[in-house]
FITI-543367 format. One line per field, with one value per residue (C-alpha): residue number from 1; x, y, z. Coordinates in steps of 0.5 Angstrom, whole numbers. Example, Ala and Ser with C-alpha at 12.3 -4.5 7.8 and 13.67 -1.06 7.14 Angstrom:
BEGIN
nr <- c(1, 2)
c1 <- c(25, 27)
c2 <- c(-9, -2)
c3 <- c(16, 14)
This chain:
BEGIN
nr <- c(1, 2, 3, 4, 5, 6, 7, 8, 9, 10, 11, 12, 13, 14, 15, 16, 17, 18, 19, 20, 21, 22, 23, 24, 25, 26, 27, 28, 29, 30, 31, 32, 33, 34, 35, 36, 37, 38, 39, 40, 41, 42, 43, 44, 45, 46, 47, 48, 49, 50, 51, 52, 53, 54, 55, 56, 57, 58, 59, 60, 61, 62, 63, 64, 65, 66, 67, 68, 69, 70, 71, 72, 73, 74, 75, 76, 77, 78, 79, 80, 81, 82, 83, 84, 85, 86, 87, 88, 89, 90, 91, 92, 93, 94, 95, 96, 97, 98, 99, 100, 101, 102, 103, 104, 105, 106, 107, 108, 109, 110, 111, 112, 113, 114, 115, 116, 117, 118, 119, 120, 121, 122, 123, 124, 125, 126, 127, 128, 129, 130, 131, 132, 133, 134, 135, 136, 137, 138, 139, 140, 141, 142, 143, 144, 145, 146, 147, 148, 149, 150, 151, 152, 153, 154, 155, 156, 157, 158, 159, 160, 161, 162, 163, 164, 165, 166, 167, 168, 169, 170, 171, 172, 173, 174, 175, 176, 177, 178, 179, 180, 181, 182, 183, 184, 185, 186, 187, 188, 189, 190, 191, 192, 193, 194, 195, 196, 197, 198, 199, 200, 201, 202, 203, 204, 205, 206, 207, 208, 209, 210, 211, 212, 213, 214, 215, 216, 217, 218, 219, 220, 221, 222, 223, 224, 225, 226, 227, 228, 229, 230, 231, 232, 233, 234, 235, 236, 237, 238, 239, 240, 241, 242, 243, 244, 245, 246, 247, 248, 249, 250, 251, 252, 253, 254, 255, 256, 257, 258, 259, 260, 261, 262, 263, 264, 265, 266, 267, 268, 269, 270, 271, 272, 273, 274, 275, 276, 277, 278, 279, 280, 281, 282, 283, 284, 285, 286, 287, 288, 289, 290, 291, 292, 293, 294, 295, 296, 297, 298, 299, 300, 301, 302, 303, 304, 305, 306, 307, 308, 309, 310, 311, 312, 313, 314, 315, 316, 317, 318, 319, 320, 321, 322, 323, 324, 325, 326, 327, 328, 329, 330, 331, 332, 333, 334, 335, 336, 337, 338, 339, 340, 341, 342, 343, 344, 345, 346, 347, 348, 349, 350, 351, 352, 353, 354, 355, 356, 357, 358, 359, 360, 361, 362, 363, 364, 365, 366, 367, 368, 369, 370, 371, 372, 373, 374, 375, 376, 377, 378, 379, 380, 381, 382, 383, 384, 385, 386, 387, 388, 389, 390, 391, 392, 393, 394, 395, 396, 397, 398, 399, 400, 401, 402, 403, 404, 405, 406, 407, 408, 409, 410, 411, 412, 413, 414, 415, 416, 417, 418, 419, 420, 421, 422, 423, 424, 425, 426, 427, 428, 429, 430, 431, 432, 433, 434, 435, 436, 437, 438, 439, 440, 441, 442, 443, 444, 445, 446, 447, 448, 449, 450, 451, 452, 453, 454, 455, 456, 457, 458, 459, 460, 461, 462, 463, 464, 465, 466, 467, 468, 469, 470, 471, 472, 473, 474, 475, 476, 477, 478, 479, 480, 481, 482, 483, 484, 485, 486, 487, 488, 489, 490, 491, 492, 493, 494, 495, 496, 497, 498, 499, 500, 501, 502, 503, 504, 505, 506, 507, 508, 509, 510, 511, 512, 513, 514, 515, 516, 517, 518, 519, 520, 521, 522, 523, 524, 525, 526, 527, 528, 529, 530, 531, 532, 533, 534, 535, 536, 537, 538, 539, 540, 541, 542, 543, 544, 545, 546, 547, 548, 549, 550, 551, 552, 553, 554, 555, 556, 557, 558)
c1 <- c(74, 70, 64, 66, 66, 60, 57, 60, 58, 51, 51, 54, 48, 43, 46, 46, 39, 38, 40, 37, 31, 32, 34, 27, 23, 26, 25, 18, 17, 21, 18, 22, 19, 19, 22, 20, 24, 20, 25, 24, 29, 29, 22, 20, 13, 9, 3, -3, -1, 5, 2, 7, 3, -5, -6, -1, -5, -2, -8, -3, 2, -3, -6, 0, 1, -7, -4, 3, 6, 8, 15, 13, 19, 24, 30, 36, 43, 46, 41, 44, 44, 50, 53, 45, 45, 52, 50, 43, 45, 52, 49, 55, 54, 58, 61, 64, 66, 68, 64, 63, 63, 61, 66, 62, 61, 65, 71, 70, 76, 71, 65, 68, 69, 62, 56, 50, 44, 42, 48, 46, 40, 43, 47, 41, 39, 35, 33, 35, 31, 33, 31, 31, 35, 37, 44, 48, 53, 49, 54, 50, 54, 49, 43, 40, 37, 37, 31, 31, 37, 37, 38, 39, 36, 34, 31, 28, 31, 30, 35, 37, 41, 45, 52, 56, 55, 47, 43, 45, 42, 39, 35, 28, 26, 21, 25, 28, 35, 39, 35, 35, 43, 44, 45, 41, 38, 37, 35, 28, 22, 15, 10, 12, 6, 10, 15, 22, 24, 30, 33, 37, 42, 37, 33, 28, 24, 25, 21, 26, 23, 25, 31, 35, 42, 43, 35, 30, 24, 17, 12, 6, 0, -1, -4, 1, 8, 14, 14, 19, 25, 20, 14, 18, 21, 14, 12, 18, 17, 10, 11, 16, 12, 7, 12, 14, 7, 6, 12, 10, 16, 18, 25, 24, 26, 28, 26, 28, 25, 28, 24, 28, 22, 21, 29, 30, 29, 21, 18, 12, 6, 1, -5, -1, 0, -7, -9, -5, -8, -2, -7, -9, -3, -2, 5, 9, 8, 14, 17, 20, 27, 27, 34, 37, 37, 40, 48, 47, 51, 56, 60, 57, 57, 52, 54, 52, 47, 41, 42, 44, 38, 33, 37, 36, 29, 28, 32, 29, 21, 22, 14, 13, 12, 11, 18, 17, 10, 11, 17, 12, 7, 12, 14, 7, 6, 13, 10, 3, 7, 11, 5, 2, 8, 8, 1, 2, 7, 3, -3, 1, 4, -3, -6, -1, -1, 5, 1, 1, 8, 12, 15, 14, 19, 17, 22, 27, 34, 32, 27, 28, 27, 22, 24, 23, 29, 30, 33, 31, 34, 37, 43, 40, 40, 32, 27, 25, 31, 33, 25, 24, 17, 18, 13, 14, 8, 10, 4, 5, 7, 5, -2, -5, -5, -1, 4, 11, 14, 21, 26, 29, 33, 35, 41, 35, 34, 39, 39, 31, 33, 37, 31, 25, 28, 33, 39, 45, 53, 58, 56, 63, 67, 74, 76, 73, 74, 67, 61, 53, 50, 42, 37, 32, 25, 22, 20, 16, 13, 9, 8, 8, 9, 14, 18, 23, 27, 34, 36, 39, 34, 34, 37, 43, 44, 52, 52, 59, 64, 65, 72, 71, 74, 79, 81, 88, 88, 81, 81, 75, 72, 72, 67, 62, 63, 59, 63, 60, 62, 69, 73, 77, 84, 89, 87, 81, 83, 78, 79, 75, 69, 68, 70, 63, 56, 51, 44, 40, 32, 29, 21, 20, 27, 32, 40, 45, 52, 56, 63, 65, 61, 55, 48, 41, 36, 29, 23, 18, 12, 12, 15, 13, 16, 23, 22, 25, 33, 33, 40, 43, 37, 40, 33, 35, 42, 41, 37, 42, 48, 44, 42, 50, 52, 48, 51, 58, 57, 54, 60, 65, 68, 70)
c2 <- c(-86, -86, -83, -75, -78, -80, -75, -70, -74, -74, -66, -66, -70, -65, -59, -63, -64, -57, -54, -59, -58, -50, -50, -54, -50, -43, -47, -49, -41, -38, -41, -37, -34, -36, -30, -29, -24, -22, -17, -14, -11, -3, -2, 5, 7, 5, 1, 3, 2, 7, 12, 13, 12, 13, 8, 2, -4, -8, -11, -17, -12, -7, -13, -14, -7, -7, -13, -10, -4, 0, 5, 10, 14, 7, 9, 5, 6, 6, 7, 1, -7, -10, -5, -4, -11, -12, -7, -9, -17, -15, -10, -5, 2, 3, 10, 4, -1, 4, -1, 5, 0, -7, -11, -18, -18, -24, -21, -14, -11, -11, -14, -20, -21, -20, -25, -24, -24, -31, -34, -31, -35, -41, -41, -40, -47, -43, -47, -43, -43, -39, -37, -31, -25, -24, -22, -19, -25, -31, -36, -43, -44, -40, -43, -50, -51, -47, -46, -46, -46, -40, -35, -28, -28, -22, -25, -28, -23, -22, -25, -24, -31, -36, -37, -43, -40, -40, -35, -28, -23, -16, -11, -11, -9, -5, 0, 5, 7, 10, 8, 1, 1, 3, -4, -11, -10, -3, -1, -5, -6, -10, -15, -22, -22, -17, -22, -19, -19, -18, -17, -22, -21, -21, -15, -19, -19, -25, -27, -29, -30, -30, -34, -34, -35, -42, -44, -42, -39, -41, -36, -38, -33, -32, -38, -43, -41, -42, -40, -34, -35, -30, -35, -41, -37, -35, -43, -45, -42, -44, -52, -50, -48, -53, -59, -56, -56, -63, -66, -63, -59, -56, -53, -45, -43, -36, -36, -31, -30, -25, -23, -19, -15, -9, -9, -8, -11, -9, -15, -18, -22, -18, -18, -14, -9, -9, -7, 0, 2, 7, 13, 13, 13, 19, 21, 23, 30, 34, 41, 44, 45, 42, 40, 48, 49, 42, 39, 33, 35, 38, 31, 26, 27, 27, 21, 18, 13, 17, 23, 19, 14, 20, 24, 17, 16, 23, 22, 16, 18, 25, 26, 29, 24, 18, 15, 16, 14, 7, 6, 8, 3, -3, -1, -1, -8, -11, -8, -11, -17, -18, -17, -23, -27, -24, -26, -34, -33, -30, -34, -40, -37, -34, -41, -45, -46, -42, -36, -33, -34, -32, -25, -22, -17, -14, -9, -8, -5, 2, 6, 8, 15, 16, 22, 27, 32, 29, 23, 16, 10, 9, 12, 19, 23, 24, 21, 17, 13, 13, 12, 4, 1, -3, -7, -11, -16, -19, -23, -21, -14, -10, -6, -8, -2, 3, 8, 10, 16, 17, 16, 9, 5, -2, -2, -2, -10, -13, -11, -12, -19, -20, -17, -20, -27, -27, -29, -30, -30, -25, -22, -21, -27, -24, -17, -11, -4, -3, -5, -7, -1, 1, 0, -5, -3, -7, 0, 2, -5, -4, 4, 7, 14, 13, 18, 14, 10, 10, 10, 16, 23, 21, 16, 16, 14, 15, 15, 13, 18, 18, 17, 23, 26, 21, 19, 17, 10, 8, 4, 3, -3, -3, -9, -5, 1, 7, 13, 11, 3, 4, -2, 0, -3, -3, 1, 3, 11, 15, 21, 17, 17, 25, 24, 21, 24, 24, 25, 25, 25, 26, 26, 33, 35, 32, 35, 33, 35, 33, 31, 38, 42, 43, 42, 41, 43, 40, 42, 36, 38, 44, 41, 34, 34, 37, 43, 48, 48, 52, 51, 57, 61, 65, 64, 56, 57, 54, 48, 46, 47, 43, 37, 37, 36, 31, 27, 29, 26, 20, 19, 20, 27, 33)
c3 <- c(77, 71, 75, 73, 65, 65, 69, 63, 58, 60, 61, 54, 52, 55, 52, 45, 45, 48, 42, 38, 41, 40, 33, 31, 36, 32, 25, 27, 29, 23, 18, 13, 7, 0, -5, -12, -16, -22, -27, -33, -38, -40, -37, -35, -32, -37, -33, -30, -23, -24, -29, -35, -41, -41, -46, -43, -42, -35, -32, -28, -26, -24, -20, -17, -15, -11, -7, -5, -3, -9, -9, -14, -13, -14, -18, -21, -19, -26, -32, -36, -36, -33, -28, -25, -24, -21, -16, -14, -14, -10, -6, -7, -9, -16, -13, -8, -13, -18, -23, -29, -35, -37, -33, -31, -24, -22, -26, -23, -18, -12, -14, -15, -7, -5, -5, -9, -5, -9, -6, 1, 0, -2, 4, 9, 6, 1, -6, -11, -17, -23, -31, -36, -35, -28, -28, -34, -33, -30, -26, -26, -19, -16, -17, -15, -21, -27, -33, -40, -45, -48, -42, -44, -52, -55, -61, -65, -70, -78, -82, -89, -91, -89, -88, -85, -78, -79, -81, -82, -77, -80, -78, -80, -87, -85, -81, -86, -85, -81, -76, -78, -78, -71, -70, -71, -63, -62, -69, -70, -68, -72, -71, -72, -77, -81, -84, -86, -93, -97, -104, -108, -113, -119, -115, -113, -106, -102, -96, -90, -84, -76, -73, -66, -71, -71, -69, -73, -70, -74, -74, -79, -74, -67, -65, -70, -68, -63, -56, -55, -49, -45, -45, -44, -38, -36, -37, -33, -27, -27, -27, -22, -17, -19, -18, -12, -9, -12, -9, -2, -2, 5, 3, 3, -5, -8, -15, -20, -27, -31, -38, -44, -47, -47, -49, -56, -61, -61, -64, -61, -63, -68, -63, -58, -64, -65, -58, -60, -67, -70, -71, -64, -60, -55, -56, -50, -46, -49, -49, -56, -55, -48, -48, -48, -41, -40, -40, -42, -49, -45, -43, -48, -56, -62, -63, -56, -56, -54, -58, -64, -64, -63, -69, -74, -72, -74, -81, -82, -81, -83, -83, -77, -70, -75, -73, -66, -66, -69, -64, -58, -61, -61, -54, -52, -55, -52, -45, -45, -48, -42, -38, -40, -38, -31, -31, -32, -26, -22, -23, -22, -15, -13, -14, -10, -3, -3, -4, 4, 5, -1, -1, -9, -12, -19, -21, -27, -29, -31, -35, -42, -45, -50, -54, -48, -49, -55, -52, -54, -50, -43, -39, -38, -31, -32, -29, -35, -35, -27, -25, -24, -23, -16, -12, -6, -4, 3, 5, 13, 12, 6, 6, 0, -5, -1, -4, -2, -4, -1, -6, -6, -10, -13, -8, -3, -4, -2, 6, 5, 3, 9, 14, 12, 11, 17, 13, 17, 14, 11, 4, 2, 0, 3, 6, 2, 2, 0, 5, 3, 1, 2, 8, 8, 6, 11, 15, 9, 8, 15, 15, 8, 10, 16, 17, 21, 15, 17, 10, 5, 4, -4, -9, -12, -20, -24, -31, -33, -36, -44, -47, -51, -45, -43, -36, -34, -32, -36, -42, -48, -48, -56, -56, -54, -59, -55, -52, -45, -44, -40, -36, -30, -32, -27, -20, -16, -15, -12, -16, -21, -17, -19, -26, -27, -27, -22, -22, -15, -14, -8, -6, -10, -13, -18, -18, -23, -23, -29, -29, -32, -26, -30, -26, -27, -21, -22, -18, -19, -15, -19, -25, -27, -34, -31, -36, -33, -29, -23, -22, -24, -21, -15, -11, -11, -9, -2, -4, -10, -5, 0, -5, -7, 0, 1, -6, -3, 3, 0, -5, 1, -2, 1)
């Protein structure tokens, strides 16, 4: 009577062994790739590989570009830090999540229901290692191990004195007002060798120095100083790669490093400023009165950051292009500085056994506009602000040095990770109305000029609406103070979607639709600098309508 039970148990044993053997066989053949994500903050196309400035010195980024696939027409989905990273890491379009402000992703009404790709990697058995500025608001639970404690730190800063809370941060003393008084982050640029000073009660000039707030930053000279947070992040990643190799690690890893520079304040060691003598700086190519046929100022007041910053810089340095020249020198210096940190990370990877089984992704959260259209900041609808450098080096698929001209965006990275690494599992924590946006870029890695990519024709960017034109149901993030920083307080009314501003970039065209109905249209194939708005030229009415329909379809609007 017991034979059937014995037989069934025997069959169960055979089945279990077969499943186990199959899983082992799959693991042996799959050999999941590692992933190294390198993110830089506020980086435009000022790298040799992307041709944004002829004097840019970025040999490490350029070498990475030469070994991987260059996406020369990649764009952010939101041209400001937090919402850009929110959408990139969760894979949800801002117009689907209604994330038009500065809510941390884990608190935002829709995004809190979505897993970041870091979580999905971890669920798929990856070791997750991170340091620096990746998500704007980090969650340590996503990471198997987190790096340098400083995390997101825009310092060191100049300081003016000492109070009970530490050293009072100030704008750098070498920068005149009103630009210096913008704020202690955005209104400052200088070499570390330019020691900050203040005036004491007796009217005498007193040297102060550099600080992180409660912690001093020691600088004697470039060879005798403390390390900046970005340098610490680079070294942590390099040491972690070496440690994994020395310990014989076989677990696949997802490793992320986020560098802050060239985010303001634009401070860097003197040697990086020396690379760009002030008198030799080549200024951005601009056209006088270029902003006259654009409509950004019709929905944003003069006090909006980019407009205000440019005007304040002009007032602080009334002699020609002196102010913009100095700012540009500092920006180029900071780009060169962060390129060296990328070199530290890439040298560690390239000299390890992980090189040929590690996918490297290099990008940023958005660009930066350097005075074009009388604008100095991010959060604009034009190429300088929306375009992001993007490089993917997949040892199995990338054709070294190939360029992809099709418009793509940061939203495409999440599905790319899923396909390249064969990640399994749901991307939501529970039922949500928003689906994973974007399309895997694998097809472009295999054939850079393919016409069979299943993604969108263009890249969509949203600029959050300003509170100078109140939207019922929306509140103000008073802590930020900027007119375009808004938070959704209660519901997710679909009508909010069309109360924002949108910019849409294809391979050759850019179409902009402002919340008040104003439009811009540029033919980048013939007008690389977007000097001529064709939106109201009857000859281009059909092209404008076609691009507008593509935008409305993406927004799911009639």
